[in-house]
Structure formats: structure tokens, C-alpha cells
VEXMI-709272 format. One record per residue (C-alpha): z, x negated, y negated; residue number from 0; residue in one letter. Coordinates in nm, 3 decimals, m for minus. Last residue first. Example, Ala and Ser with C-alpha at 12.3 -4.5 7.8 and 13.67 -1.06 7.14 Angstrom:
// residues 2
<up: 0.714 | east: m1.367 | north: 0.106 | resi: 1 | resn: S> .
<up: 0.780 | east: m1.230 | north: 0.450 | resi: 0 | resn: A> .
//
This chain:
// residues 318
<up: 1.368 | east: 1.853 | north: 2.641 | resi: 317 | resn: X> .
<up: 1.012 | east: 1.883 | north: 2.505 | resi: 316 | resn: X> .
<up: 0.896 | east: 1.753 | north: 2.137 | resi: 315 | resn: X> .
<up: 0.614 | east: 1.975 | north: 1.974 | resi: 314 | resn: X> .
<up: 0.363 | east: 1.743 | north: 1.796 | resi: 313 | resn: X> .
<up: 0.263 | east: 1.760 | north: 1.424 | resi: 312 | resn: X> .
<up: m0.058 | east: 1.598 | north: 1.388 | resi: 311 | resn: X> .
<up: m0.116 | east: 1.273 | north: 1.147 | resi: 310 | resn: X> .
<up: m0.133 | east: 1.188 | north: 0.738 | resi: 309 | resn: X> .
<up: m0.219 | east: 0.935 | north: 0.547 | resi: 308 | resn: X> .
<up: m0.280 | east: 1.005 | north: 0.158 | resi: 307 | resn: X> .
<up: m0.648 | east: 0.976 | north: 0.041 | resi: 306 | resn: X> .
<up: m0.682 | east: 1.041 | north: m0.307 | resi: 305 | resn: X> .
<up: m1.080 | east: 1.061 | north: m0.427 | resi: 304 | resn: X> .
<up: m1.073 | east: 1.042 | north: m0.771 | resi: 303 | resn: X> .
<up: m1.295 | east: 1.193 | north: m1.052 | resi: 302 | resn: X> .
<up: m1.283 | east: 1.036 | north: m1.411 | resi: 301 | resn: X> .
<up: m1.287 | east: 1.258 | north: m1.740 | resi: 300 | resn: X> .
<up: m1.113 | east: 1.077 | north: m2.063 | resi: 299 | resn: X> .
<up: m1.220 | east: 0.699 | north: m2.040 | resi: 298 | resn: X> .
<up: m0.991 | east: 0.451 | north: m2.137 | resi: 297 | resn: X> .
<up: m0.804 | east: 0.360 | north: m1.848 | resi: 296 | resn: X> .
<up: m1.174 | east: 0.191 | north: m1.747 | resi: 295 | resn: X> .
<up: m1.256 | east: 0.136 | north: m1.352 | resi: 294 | resn: X> .
<up: m1.624 | east: 0.068 | north: m1.344 | resi: 293 | resn: X> .
<up: m1.856 | east: 0.253 | north: m1.038 | resi: 292 | resn: X> .
<up: m1.720 | east: 0.594 | north: m1.127 | resi: 291 | resn: X> .
<up: m1.666 | east: 0.808 | north: m0.787 | resi: 290 | resn: X> .
<up: m1.332 | east: 0.643 | north: m0.728 | resi: 289 | resn: X> .
<up: m1.164 | east: 0.606 | north: m0.411 | resi: 288 | resn: X> .
<up: m0.783 | east: 0.615 | north: m0.438 | resi: 287 | resn: X> .
<up: m0.575 | east: 0.488 | north: m0.091 | resi: 286 | resn: X> .
<up: m0.262 | east: 0.580 | north: 0.005 | resi: 285 | resn: X> .
<up: m0.137 | east: 0.316 | north: 0.280 | resi: 284 | resn: X> .
<up: 0.144 | east: 0.424 | north: 0.318 | resi: 283 | resn: X> .
<up: 0.327 | east: 0.710 | north: 0.542 | resi: 282 | resn: X> .
<up: 0.228 | east: 0.956 | north: 0.830 | resi: 281 | resn: X> .
<up: 0.282 | east: 1.307 | north: 0.605 | resi: 280 | resn: X> .
<up: 0.240 | east: 1.583 | north: 0.863 | resi: 279 | resn: X> .
<up: m0.029 | east: 1.793 | north: 0.987 | resi: 278 | resn: X> .
<up: m0.103 | east: 2.141 | north: 1.180 | resi: 277 | resn: X> .
<up: 0.042 | east: 2.384 | north: 0.882 | resi: 276 | resn: X> .
<up: 0.019 | east: 2.154 | north: 0.615 | resi: 275 | resn: X> .
<up: 0.317 | east: 2.277 | north: 0.344 | resi: 274 | resn: X> .
<up: 0.485 | east: 1.949 | north: 0.280 | resi: 273 | resn: X> .
<up: 0.111 | east: 1.847 | north: 0.171 | resi: 272 | resn: X> .
<up: 0.133 | east: 2.069 | north: m0.157 | resi: 271 | resn: X> .
<up: 0.482 | east: 1.952 | north: m0.255 | resi: 270 | resn: X> .
<up: 0.334 | east: 1.565 | north: m0.254 | resi: 269 | resn: X> .
<up: 0.026 | east: 1.676 | north: m0.377 | resi: 268 | resn: X> .
<up: 0.203 | east: 1.817 | north: m0.718 | resi: 267 | resn: X> .
<up: 0.400 | east: 1.511 | north: m0.759 | resi: 266 | resn: X> .
<up: 0.076 | east: 1.270 | north: m0.701 | resi: 265 | resn: X> .
<up: m0.127 | east: 1.476 | north: m0.924 | resi: 264 | resn: X> .
<up: 0.142 | east: 1.419 | north: m1.206 | resi: 263 | resn: X> .
<up: 0.063 | east: 1.008 | north: m1.125 | resi: 262 | resn: X> .
<up: m0.282 | east: 1.079 | north: m1.148 | resi: 261 | resn: X> .
<up: m0.282 | east: 1.194 | north: m1.537 | resi: 260 | resn: X> .
<up: m0.296 | east: 0.883 | north: m1.684 | resi: 259 | resn: X> .
<up: m0.648 | east: 0.837 | north: m1.490 | resi: 258 | resn: X> .
<up: m0.812 | east: 1.099 | north: m1.710 | resi: 257 | resn: X> .
<up: m0.917 | east: 1.403 | north: m1.528 | resi: 256 | resn: X> .
<up: m1.091 | east: 1.517 | north: m1.185 | resi: 255 | resn: X> .
<up: m0.881 | east: 1.478 | north: m0.886 | resi: 254 | resn: X> .
<up: m1.053 | east: 1.537 | north: m0.573 | resi: 253 | resn: X> .
<up: m0.767 | east: 1.557 | north: m0.258 | resi: 252 | resn: X> .
<up: m0.802 | east: 1.424 | north: 0.121 | resi: 251 | resn: X> .
<up: m0.552 | east: 1.488 | north: 0.373 | resi: 250 | resn: X> .
<up: m0.593 | east: 1.173 | north: 0.567 | resi: 249 | resn: X> .
<up: m0.638 | east: 1.070 | north: 0.923 | resi: 248 | resn: X> .
<up: m0.730 | east: 0.744 | north: 1.077 | resi: 247 | resn: X> .
<up: m0.995 | east: 0.483 | north: 1.143 | resi: 246 | resn: X> .
<up: m0.845 | east: 0.133 | north: 1.038 | resi: 245 | resn: X> .
<up: m0.886 | east: m0.067 | north: 0.700 | resi: 244 | resn: X> .
<up: m0.961 | east: m0.374 | north: 0.734 | resi: 243 | resn: X> .
<up: m0.914 | east: m0.715 | north: 0.533 | resi: 242 | resn: X> .
<up: m1.045 | east: m0.918 | north: 0.339 | resi: 241 | resn: X> .
<up: m0.942 | east: m1.174 | north: 0.075 | resi: 240 | resn: X> .
<up: m1.051 | east: m1.263 | north: m0.321 | resi: 239 | resn: X> .
<up: m0.781 | east: m1.474 | north: m0.479 | resi: 238 | resn: X> .
<up: m0.789 | east: m1.806 | north: m0.318 | resi: 237 | resn: X> .
<up: m1.117 | east: m1.822 | north: m0.199 | resi: 236 | resn: X> .
<up: m1.290 | east: m1.441 | north: 0.053 | resi: 235 | resn: X> .
<up: m1.466 | east: m1.528 | north: 0.364 | resi: 234 | resn: X> .
<up: m1.668 | east: m1.205 | north: 0.454 | resi: 233 | resn: X> .
<up: m1.609 | east: m0.897 | north: 0.727 | resi: 232 | resn: X> .
<up: m1.956 | east: m0.656 | north: 0.708 | resi: 231 | resn: X> .
<up: m2.040 | east: m0.382 | north: 0.508 | resi: 230 | resn: X> .
<up: m1.783 | east: m0.442 | north: 0.225 | resi: 229 | resn: X> .
<up: m1.618 | east: m0.192 | north: 0.053 | resi: 228 | resn: X> .
<up: m1.451 | east: m0.313 | north: m0.278 | resi: 227 | resn: X> .
<up: m1.090 | east: m0.332 | north: m0.327 | resi: 226 | resn: X> .
<up: m0.829 | east: m0.366 | north: m0.615 | resi: 225 | resn: X> .
<up: m0.515 | east: m0.396 | north: m0.395 | resi: 224 | resn: X> .
<up: m0.147 | east: m0.286 | north: m0.439 | resi: 223 | resn: X> .
<up: 0.218 | east: m0.452 | north: m0.313 | resi: 222 | resn: X> .
<up: 0.557 | east: m0.388 | north: m0.416 | resi: 221 | resn: X> .
<up: 0.754 | east: m0.724 | north: m0.375 | resi: 220 | resn: X> .
<up: 0.867 | east: m0.712 | north: m0.761 | resi: 219 | resn: X> .
<up: 0.982 | east: m0.338 | north: m0.720 | resi: 218 | resn: X> .
<up: 1.225 | east: m0.355 | north: m0.438 | resi: 217 | resn: X> .
<up: 1.025 | east: m0.187 | north: m0.148 | resi: 216 | resn: X> .
<up: 1.214 | east: 0.167 | north: m0.013 | resi: 215 | resn: X> .
<up: 1.245 | east: 0.291 | north: m0.360 | resi: 214 | resn: X> .
<up: 0.835 | east: 0.282 | north: m0.453 | resi: 213 | resn: X> .
<up: 0.700 | east: 0.347 | north: m0.136 | resi: 212 | resn: X> .
<up: 0.448 | east: 0.039 | north: m0.004 | resi: 211 | resn: X> .
<up: 0.079 | east: m0.072 | north: 0.088 | resi: 210 | resn: X> .
<up: m0.124 | east: 0.092 | north: m0.218 | resi: 209 | resn: X> .
<up: m0.458 | east: 0.056 | north: m0.200 | resi: 208 | resn: X> .
<up: m0.725 | east: 0.132 | north: m0.441 | resi: 207 | resn: X> .
<up: m1.062 | east: 0.172 | north: m0.430 | resi: 206 | resn: X> .
<up: m1.410 | east: 0.081 | north: m0.522 | resi: 205 | resn: X> .
<up: m1.725 | east: 0.170 | north: m0.339 | resi: 204 | resn: X> .
<up: m1.998 | east: m0.082 | north: m0.320 | resi: 203 | resn: X> .
<up: m2.315 | east: 0.016 | north: m0.550 | resi: 202 | resn: X> .
<up: m2.395 | east: m0.305 | north: m0.706 | resi: 201 | resn: X> .
<up: m2.503 | east: m0.462 | north: m0.404 | resi: 200 | resn: X> .
<up: m2.370 | east: m0.775 | north: m0.261 | resi: 199 | resn: X> .
<up: m2.540 | east: m1.147 | north: m0.385 | resi: 198 | resn: X> .
<up: m2.208 | east: m1.363 | north: m0.355 | resi: 197 | resn: X> .
<up: m2.161 | east: m1.388 | north: m0.696 | resi: 196 | resn: X> .
<up: m2.241 | east: m1.021 | north: m0.785 | resi: 195 | resn: X> .
<up: m1.964 | east: m0.967 | north: m0.575 | resi: 194 | resn: X> .
<up: m1.726 | east: m1.192 | north: m0.753 | resi: 193 | resn: X> .
<up: m1.832 | east: m1.007 | north: m1.059 | resi: 192 | resn: X> .
<up: m1.690 | east: m0.655 | north: m0.893 | resi: 191 | resn: X> .
<up: m1.364 | east: m0.816 | north: m0.811 | resi: 190 | resn: X> .
<up: m1.316 | east: m0.958 | north: m1.143 | resi: 189 | resn: X> .
<up: m1.416 | east: m0.589 | north: m1.336 | resi: 188 | resn: X> .
<up: m1.196 | east: m0.419 | north: m1.012 | resi: 187 | resn: X> .
<up: m0.878 | east: m0.643 | north: m1.133 | resi: 186 | resn: X> .
<up: m0.929 | east: m0.607 | north: m1.500 | resi: 185 | resn: X> .
<up: m0.851 | east: m0.215 | north: m1.447 | resi: 184 | resn: X> .
<up: m0.476 | east: m0.343 | north: m1.463 | resi: 183 | resn: X> .
<up: m0.202 | east: m0.355 | north: m1.255 | resi: 182 | resn: X> .
<up: 0.158 | east: m0.422 | north: m1.441 | resi: 181 | resn: X> .
<up: 0.227 | east: m0.020 | north: m1.356 | resi: 180 | resn: X> .
<up: 0.268 | east: m0.104 | north: m0.935 | resi: 179 | resn: X> .
<up: 0.552 | east: m0.289 | north: m1.010 | resi: 178 | resn: X> .
<up: 0.516 | east: m0.617 | north: m0.822 | resi: 177 | resn: X> .
<up: 0.242 | east: m0.783 | north: m0.570 | resi: 176 | resn: X> .
<up: m0.105 | east: m0.744 | north: m0.735 | resi: 175 | resn: X> .
<up: m0.330 | east: m0.823 | north: m0.436 | resi: 174 | resn: X> .
<up: m0.741 | east: m0.868 | north: m0.512 | resi: 173 | resn: X> .
<up: m0.935 | east: m0.714 | north: m0.247 | resi: 172 | resn: X> .
<up: m1.286 | east: m0.753 | north: m0.027 | resi: 171 | resn: X> .
<up: m1.280 | east: m0.431 | north: 0.248 | resi: 170 | resn: X> .
<up: m1.386 | east: m0.372 | north: 0.602 | resi: 169 | resn: X> .
<up: m1.391 | east: 0.031 | north: 0.637 | resi: 168 | resn: X> .
<up: m1.276 | east: 0.175 | north: 1.011 | resi: 167 | resn: X> .
<up: m1.413 | east: 0.537 | north: 0.962 | resi: 166 | resn: X> .
<up: m1.183 | east: 0.782 | north: 0.815 | resi: 165 | resn: X> .
<up: m1.114 | east: 1.082 | north: 0.960 | resi: 164 | resn: X> .
<up: m1.060 | east: 1.431 | north: 0.740 | resi: 163 | resn: X> .
<up: m0.813 | east: 1.646 | north: 0.613 | resi: 162 | resn: X> .
<up: m0.862 | east: 1.902 | north: 0.336 | resi: 161 | resn: X> .
<up: m0.699 | east: 1.983 | north: 0.009 | resi: 160 | resn: X> .
<up: m0.885 | east: 2.196 | north: m0.211 | resi: 159 | resn: X> .
<up: m0.952 | east: 2.015 | north: m0.541 | resi: 158 | resn: X> .
<up: m0.743 | east: 1.898 | north: m0.800 | resi: 157 | resn: X> .
<up: m0.796 | east: 1.944 | north: m1.185 | resi: 156 | resn: X> .
<up: m0.638 | east: 1.746 | north: m1.467 | resi: 155 | resn: X> .
<up: m0.528 | east: 1.770 | north: m1.826 | resi: 154 | resn: X> .
<up: m0.506 | east: 2.201 | north: m1.806 | resi: 153 | resn: X> .
<up: m0.135 | east: 2.203 | north: m1.788 | resi: 152 | resn: X> .
<up: 0.022 | east: 1.954 | north: m2.005 | resi: 151 | resn: X> .
<up: 0.130 | east: 1.596 | north: m1.874 | resi: 150 | resn: X> .
<up: 0.482 | east: 1.555 | north: m1.815 | resi: 149 | resn: X> .
<up: 0.665 | east: 1.337 | north: m2.129 | resi: 148 | resn: X> .
<up: 0.849 | east: 0.984 | north: m2.049 | resi: 147 | resn: X> .
<up: 1.053 | east: 0.874 | north: m1.767 | resi: 146 | resn: X> .
<up: 1.074 | east: 0.872 | north: m1.377 | resi: 145 | resn: X> .
<up: 1.380 | east: 0.957 | north: m1.291 | resi: 144 | resn: X> .
<up: 1.602 | east: 0.672 | north: m1.207 | resi: 143 | resn: X> .
<up: 1.658 | east: 0.504 | north: m0.835 | resi: 142 | resn: X> .
<up: 1.950 | east: 0.440 | north: m0.733 | resi: 141 | resn: X> .
<up: 1.927 | east: 0.728 | north: m0.439 | resi: 140 | resn: X> .
<up: 1.636 | east: 0.519 | north: m0.319 | resi: 139 | resn: X> .
<up: 1.782 | east: 0.211 | north: m0.270 | resi: 138 | resn: X> .
<up: 2.096 | east: 0.370 | north: m0.136 | resi: 137 | resn: X> .
<up: 1.845 | east: 0.486 | north: 0.136 | resi: 136 | resn: X> .
<up: 2.034 | east: 0.773 | north: 0.263 | resi: 135 | resn: X> .
<up: 1.773 | east: 0.996 | north: m0.008 | resi: 134 | resn: X> .
<up: 1.494 | east: 0.874 | north: 0.261 | resi: 133 | resn: X> .
<up: 1.579 | east: 1.146 | north: 0.462 | resi: 132 | resn: X> .
<up: 1.931 | east: 1.289 | north: 0.599 | resi: 131 | resn: X> .
<up: 1.908 | east: 1.295 | north: 0.989 | resi: 130 | resn: X> .
<up: 1.678 | east: 0.971 | north: 1.090 | resi: 129 | resn: X> .
<up: 1.771 | east: 0.818 | north: 0.762 | resi: 128 | resn: X> .
<up: 2.129 | east: 0.838 | north: 0.875 | resi: 127 | resn: X> .
<up: 2.040 | east: 0.741 | north: 1.251 | resi: 126 | resn: X> .
<up: 1.936 | east: 0.452 | north: 1.089 | resi: 125 | resn: X> .
<up: 2.223 | east: 0.253 | north: 0.996 | resi: 124 | resn: X> .
<up: 2.272 | east: 0.230 | north: 0.621 | resi: 123 | resn: X> .
<up: 2.318 | east: m0.074 | north: 0.396 | resi: 122 | resn: X> .
<up: 1.943 | east: m0.084 | north: 0.348 | resi: 121 | resn: X> .
<up: 1.889 | east: m0.464 | north: 0.472 | resi: 120 | resn: X> .
<up: 2.222 | east: m0.544 | north: 0.697 | resi: 119 | resn: X> .
<up: 2.175 | east: m0.186 | north: 0.847 | resi: 118 | resn: X> .
<up: 1.807 | east: m0.227 | north: 0.957 | resi: 117 | resn: X> .
<up: 1.908 | east: m0.551 | north: 1.081 | resi: 116 | resn: X> .
<up: 2.194 | east: m0.427 | north: 1.340 | resi: 115 | resn: X> .
<up: 2.040 | east: m0.124 | north: 1.421 | resi: 114 | resn: X> .
<up: 1.702 | east: m0.301 | north: 1.515 | resi: 113 | resn: X> .
<up: 1.891 | east: m0.552 | north: 1.712 | resi: 112 | resn: X> .
<up: 2.084 | east: m0.265 | north: 1.889 | resi: 111 | resn: X> .
<up: 1.793 | east: m0.046 | north: 1.979 | resi: 110 | resn: X> .
<up: 1.649 | east: m0.337 | north: 2.128 | resi: 109 | resn: X> .
<up: 1.275 | east: m0.527 | north: 2.131 | resi: 108 | resn: X> .
<up: 1.222 | east: m0.472 | north: 1.797 | resi: 107 | resn: X> .
<up: 0.840 | east: m0.466 | north: 1.635 | resi: 106 | resn: X> .
<up: 0.789 | east: m0.159 | north: 1.465 | resi: 105 | resn: X> .
<up: 0.656 | east: 0.054 | north: 1.749 | resi: 104 | resn: X> .
<up: 0.998 | east: m0.068 | north: 1.927 | resi: 103 | resn: X> .
<up: 1.232 | east: 0.021 | north: 1.683 | resi: 102 | resn: X> .
<up: 1.115 | east: 0.361 | north: 1.591 | resi: 101 | resn: X> .
<up: 1.079 | east: 0.482 | north: 1.997 | resi: 100 | resn: X> .
<up: 1.477 | east: 0.353 | north: 1.936 | resi: 99 | resn: X> .
<up: 1.528 | east: 0.548 | north: 1.669 | resi: 98 | resn: X> .
<up: 1.399 | east: 0.861 | north: 1.804 | resi: 97 | resn: X> .
<up: 0.996 | east: 0.977 | north: 1.712 | resi: 96 | resn: X> .
<up: 0.921 | east: 1.324 | north: 1.535 | resi: 95 | resn: X> .
<up: 0.791 | east: 1.122 | north: 1.217 | resi: 94 | resn: X> .
<up: 0.809 | east: 1.107 | north: 0.846 | resi: 93 | resn: X> .
<up: 1.183 | east: 0.986 | north: 0.763 | resi: 92 | resn: X> .
<up: 1.197 | east: 0.744 | north: 1.080 | resi: 91 | resn: X> .
<up: 0.899 | east: 0.635 | north: 1.019 | resi: 90 | resn: X> .
<up: 0.957 | east: 0.547 | north: 0.644 | resi: 89 | resn: X> .
<up: 1.265 | east: 0.339 | north: 0.730 | resi: 88 | resn: X> .
<up: 1.086 | east: 0.169 | north: 1.004 | resi: 87 | resn: X> .
<up: 0.782 | east: 0.073 | north: 0.772 | resi: 86 | resn: X> .
<up: 1.056 | east: m0.058 | north: 0.541 | resi: 85 | resn: X> .
<up: 1.203 | east: m0.265 | north: 0.854 | resi: 84 | resn: X> .
<up: 0.878 | east: m0.410 | north: 0.968 | resi: 83 | resn: X> .
<up: 0.812 | east: m0.511 | north: 0.619 | resi: 82 | resn: X> .
<up: 1.099 | east: m0.658 | north: 0.549 | resi: 81 | resn: X> .
<up: 1.106 | east: m0.851 | north: 0.918 | resi: 80 | resn: X> .
<up: 0.783 | east: m1.007 | north: 0.861 | resi: 79 | resn: X> .
<up: 0.866 | east: m1.138 | north: 0.508 | resi: 78 | resn: X> .
<up: 1.221 | east: m1.286 | north: 0.619 | resi: 77 | resn: X> .
<up: 1.039 | east: m1.471 | north: 0.932 | resi: 76 | resn: X> .
<up: 0.724 | east: m1.567 | north: 0.738 | resi: 75 | resn: X> .
<up: 0.957 | east: m1.736 | north: 0.494 | resi: 74 | resn: X> .
<up: 0.942 | east: m1.541 | north: 0.141 | resi: 73 | resn: X> .
<up: 0.849 | east: m1.663 | north: m0.191 | resi: 72 | resn: X> .
<up: 0.515 | east: m1.565 | north: m0.104 | resi: 71 | resn: X> .
<up: 0.340 | east: m1.901 | north: m0.202 | resi: 70 | resn: X> .
<up: 0.567 | east: m2.203 | north: m0.148 | resi: 69 | resn: X> .
<up: 0.702 | east: m1.998 | north: 0.192 | resi: 68 | resn: X> .
<up: 0.380 | east: m1.951 | north: 0.279 | resi: 67 | resn: X> .
<up: 0.255 | east: m2.312 | north: 0.265 | resi: 66 | resn: X> .
<up: 0.573 | east: m2.496 | north: 0.411 | resi: 65 | resn: X> .
<up: 0.614 | east: m2.243 | north: 0.716 | resi: 64 | resn: X> .
<up: 0.223 | east: m2.318 | north: 0.783 | resi: 63 | resn: X> .
<up: 0.250 | east: m2.672 | north: 0.765 | resi: 62 | resn: X> .
<up: 0.571 | east: m2.679 | north: 1.024 | resi: 61 | resn: X> .
<up: 0.457 | east: m2.458 | north: 1.216 | resi: 60 | resn: X> .
<up: 0.107 | east: m2.700 | north: 1.258 | resi: 59 | resn: X> .
<up: m0.189 | east: m2.507 | north: 1.091 | resi: 58 | resn: X> .
<up: m0.482 | east: m2.277 | north: 1.256 | resi: 57 | resn: X> .
<up: m0.370 | east: m2.007 | north: 1.047 | resi: 56 | resn: X> .
<up: m0.364 | east: m1.793 | north: 1.412 | resi: 55 | resn: X> .
<up: m0.138 | east: m2.077 | north: 1.587 | resi: 54 | resn: X> .
<up: 0.072 | east: m2.084 | north: 1.264 | resi: 53 | resn: X> .
<up: 0.135 | east: m1.733 | north: 1.252 | resi: 52 | resn: X> .
<up: 0.220 | east: m1.741 | north: 1.634 | resi: 51 | resn: X> .
<up: 0.441 | east: m2.004 | north: 1.657 | resi: 50 | resn: X> .
<up: 0.625 | east: m1.839 | north: 1.345 | resi: 49 | resn: X> .
<up: 0.677 | east: m1.547 | north: 1.532 | resi: 48 | resn: X> .
<up: 0.419 | east: m1.242 | north: 1.456 | resi: 47 | resn: X> .
<up: 0.393 | east: m1.120 | north: 1.804 | resi: 46 | resn: X> .
<up: 0.263 | east: m0.743 | north: 1.773 | resi: 45 | resn: X> .
<up: 0.452 | east: m0.470 | north: 1.656 | resi: 44 | resn: X> .
<up: 0.341 | east: m0.565 | north: 1.242 | resi: 43 | resn: X> .
<up: m0.049 | east: m0.637 | north: 1.318 | resi: 42 | resn: X> .
<up: m0.208 | east: m0.490 | north: 1.040 | resi: 41 | resn: X> .
<up: 0.015 | east: m0.585 | north: 0.760 | resi: 40 | resn: X> .
<up: 0.073 | east: m0.941 | north: 0.927 | resi: 39 | resn: X> .
<up: m0.296 | east: m1.015 | north: 0.958 | resi: 38 | resn: X> .
<up: m0.353 | east: m0.886 | north: 0.595 | resi: 37 | resn: X> .
<up: m0.091 | east: m1.133 | north: 0.516 | resi: 36 | resn: X> .
<up: m0.217 | east: m1.436 | north: 0.696 | resi: 35 | resn: X> .
<up: m0.557 | east: m1.417 | north: 0.582 | resi: 34 | resn: X> .
<up: m0.430 | east: m1.432 | north: 0.212 | resi: 33 | resn: X> .
<up: m0.218 | east: m1.749 | north: 0.346 | resi: 32 | resn: X> .
<up: m0.528 | east: m1.941 | north: 0.509 | resi: 31 | resn: X> .
<up: m0.726 | east: m1.873 | north: 0.174 | resi: 30 | resn: X> .
<up: m0.423 | east: m2.020 | north: m0.071 | resi: 29 | resn: X> .
<up: m0.284 | east: m1.747 | north: m0.261 | resi: 28 | resn: X> .
<up: m0.322 | east: m1.610 | north: m0.586 | resi: 27 | resn: X> .
<up: m0.158 | east: m1.304 | north: m0.698 | resi: 26 | resn: X> .
<up: m0.304 | east: m1.056 | north: m0.960 | resi: 25 | resn: X> .
<up: m0.148 | east: m0.921 | north: m1.216 | resi: 24 | resn: X> .
<up: 0.052 | east: m1.271 | north: m1.366 | resi: 23 | resn: X> .
<up: m0.295 | east: m1.432 | north: m1.370 | resi: 22 | resn: X> .
<up: m0.450 | east: m1.193 | north: m1.577 | resi: 21 | resn: X> .
<up: m0.177 | east: m1.141 | north: m1.862 | resi: 20 | resn: X> .
<up: m0.361 | east: m1.394 | north: m2.051 | resi: 19 | resn: X> .
<up: m0.683 | east: m1.126 | north: m2.053 | resi: 18 | resn: X> .
<up: m0.450 | east: m0.935 | north: m2.260 | resi: 17 | resn: X> .
<up: m0.541 | east: m1.033 | north: m2.623 | resi: 16 | resn: X> .
<up: m0.937 | east: m1.008 | north: m2.536 | resi: 15 | resn: X> .
<up: m0.880 | east: m0.611 | north: m2.402 | resi: 14 | resn: X> .
<up: m0.873 | east: m0.486 | north: m2.095 | resi: 13 | resn: X> .
<up: m0.714 | east: m0.152 | north: m2.107 | resi: 12 | resn: X> .
<up: m0.368 | east: m0.018 | north: m2.054 | resi: 11 | resn: X> .
<up: m0.283 | east: 0.252 | north: m1.843 | resi: 10 | resn: X> .
<up: m0.426 | east: 0.102 | north: m1.566 | resi: 9 | resn: X> .
<up: m0.075 | east: 0.141 | north: m1.358 | resi: 8 | resn: X> .
<up: 0.032 | east: 0.481 | north: m1.461 | resi: 7 | resn: X> .
<up: m0.341 | east: 0.633 | north: m1.417 | resi: 6 | resn: X> .
<up: m0.380 | east: 0.358 | north: m1.126 | resi: 5 | resn: X> .
<up: m0.148 | east: 0.542 | north: m0.893 | resi: 4 | resn: X> .
<up: 0.253 | east: 0.531 | north: m0.964 | resi: 3 | resn: X> .
<up: 0.276 | east: 0.499 | north: m0.595 | resi: 2 | resn: X> .
<up: 0.350 | east: 0.826 | north: m0.353 | resi: 1 | resn: X> .
<up: 0.706 | east: 0.765 | north: m0.133 | resi: 0 | resn: X> .
//
């Protein structure tokens, strides 16, 4: 469920010959659409009907639907439904909740409506994922193992893992939609240039935010944000948006080494976190906080704090 981190994604550094790839790597939206995307991902259990979204965007339903479909490639209804179903699949696997509780938490009004939509989208009923895990999904079973040779021992180090609670945080972000490995370190450079134009300090925390789980979400729809911490919300533009990361618990581990070993680090952490005595995995987002003040895939020694969301284990009665 973990992303190929910035390591694999930024395996190529910026060069003049690759600048033309930037527009394909980041996704440009009108500000109203970018704001709507952030609103949807934070409120999947709320009213996200066309009428409600249009009111929030201050557009007529017709205007909003046309703009959203043009720039996102899906209608608001289909986009929202897909995100709800993908969140539900992860919650069925990770959370100690019933199918009905999962349905209600993800914005569905009944067990029957949820089950029909889930089976239509994934090809299996929810109770199979609850029983068997994500391997029950055909899209997960069809994924081939990651190619390439595993890094040699000693190329990276991982600290002990501790559980912390992050305070709410506003971030400016540039969004990439598509395979995680197709992003590049230029995104943070562009974001920092934008911040300087806004008169923001140069010491802002740099982050990477992965919103989706490969295998559950199709590769061409994976969402990754290159982000920069803000003291307060801002008004962005057609490339830079603003979102709020809510307070929650994370298992945090510091990775030390080249960025191209972060992928192997996630594999190690996936096994380590399964044995946490009082916490269980909670699903996306996964956050990377970079100690360096610039992202450069050519550097061999980097410090990255990997934050993986967790929630306390609960004992169900009856």
C-alpha cells in the first residue's frame, strides 16, 4: 500500500533536456478546480453532490460540471465515487469495522448501495476484501512485482520507529497525477520559486504527500503532492494549490541514505509496522518530510522522515 517514494520518483534529476517534461509531470488546473479537489479529498464522508460542490465553487452546476470534467477527465460524481470506493477498500482491509460501518464512513447511505458500487468498480464484494485483504482485488493480484535489483545492505539506515501526533498543517502544493515514478525533483524547485515570489521565508518545511495506494488506485490516477509548509492558508494559482493536513497519529521513521533507496525502506517498514503492539496501519496519506532545503536526486546522503498513518488498536466486543 506504500508509494514508490521520492527516491524512485526522482531518480532522474532536472536537466535542460528534461525541462519539457515538467508540464506532463505536474497537473495544471484552474484554481477553482484545484480547490475543489482538496475539498473533496478532505470531506469524502460529507455531501459532495454536484449541487453542493457547485455552491462551494461559486459556479452554476452546469459551469462547474463542465470545468471539472474538462480538467480532471472524470465527472464530479464519478471522481468522488472512485475516491470513496478506494478509501473503503483500504478501510475494509485495515480497520476493525463492519462493512456497513465502512460504507457509512465513506459517504454511502446503505449497505446495499455500497456493495453494488463496490462490486461494479472492483469486481468483488466488500466482504471478500474484509476477509482476505487487498489481495482479493483483481487489480492488486494483477500487479507484477517491482522490477530491478534490491539495494545492497548498508546503502541506507532506518531509525527506530516512534508514534507521534502531527498538528494540523497548511501546505502549498503542486499536484502530480499519474505513476509515482514519473514525478521529478523540479516540482519542489518550482514550488520554492513560487514561495519566494509570495515573499515567504526560505526555511519552509518541504514535504511529499502520497494520497493513494498503488494497486487499489489505477496508475494513471495516483495523486502525489510536492508540498511546502505554510503558516496560514494562501490563495494559489493554476499550478499551486493550498490544502490542510489534519491532525492524526503517524508512525515516523527517519531514513538516511540516497533517495533511490527509499523504496526499499518502505518495504522494510511495511513489515516493521505490522508488529506495532498498540497501533495498526490507517491508510493514506503517507507523508515524507525532507531535512534538506532542496530536493536533489543526485545527492547520496539525505535525511527523510517517513510518516505512515496509524490508529490505536481497539478490542471489539460481542
